[in-house]
C-alpha positions, 0 to 999 in steps of 0.5 A: 476540509471545505477550505482545502477543497477550495484549492483542489480542481477535480477535473484536472487530468493529473488529479483524475489520473492520480485518483484512478491509479490510487483506487486501481492498485489495490483492486488489481492486486486483490483481484488477481490474488483471489483468482490465483488462490482459487484457480492456481493459474498464474502458478501453472503459467509460470511453472511455480508459485514463487515465479508467479508471485514474483511476477505479481510482485513485480507488477505491483511495484511497477503500478506503485511507481506509476501511482507515485508519479501520478500523485506527484504530478497531480500535486505540482499541477495545482496550487499550494497552501500558503499556511503550509509553505514554511520550514516547519511544515517542511520539516514535519513532512520530512519526518513523516517521510522517514517514519513511513519509510522506516515502517515500509522497509522494516515491514518488507524486511520482516515479510520478505518478497513473497510475504509482502507481495501476497505469497499466501494467495499463492500457497507460500506461507510463513511458519506463523504470522509475523508479529516482530517489529513493526508488526508488534507496534502497528497492524498493517505497517506497510500500508500505514507506512506508505500513507505516511510517506504520501502525507509527508510528501504532500505537506513538504510540497504544501499541497492541499491536492496531495492532502486530499489524495493521501486521504483517499490512499488511507481509505483505500487501504482501509478497504484493502485491510478489510478485504485481506485481513479475514483471508490471512487470519484464516489461512494461518488458522488453518495452518495452525490447526494442520500442525496441531493435528500432526502433533 
């Protein structure tokens, strides 16, 4: 790890921008979603919980594009690691990118747009929690697929900066899961309890 840090200039503006966008994105969407869940202000403003969820989803997608751009710029502005700059490492990175894309795309397919972009905070619930692939293989496959994408991208660019930023992405996602998971479990528990009472 110390060897890795020797390649990274933490005061580089592109590195600072990458760290800020990596940490800001989940904070933004969790704060906005919790605020919506408590107040329903976005649903009222847009006239529909679906339209409000689509608007938040669009904002999240835009912020994710900015995050990926900042991540790439930070990698390109700092030195490569010679030991990673070879065809074998590049292929490993490519495989990680493929696995990450598989988890992200199949997760989106299983959840749909509103399921992916915090629809449960808007009161838009599935019949039950999704347990099919990729959720049958991995909890939070969207987050871990995204992390695998960043890791693959960093390895393909032989970038110690990218590896460090990927570690930050993983830590931020772990915190996001700790914040989101109890809420999701509780709303589906409440939904099951209501269904059970009606039966």
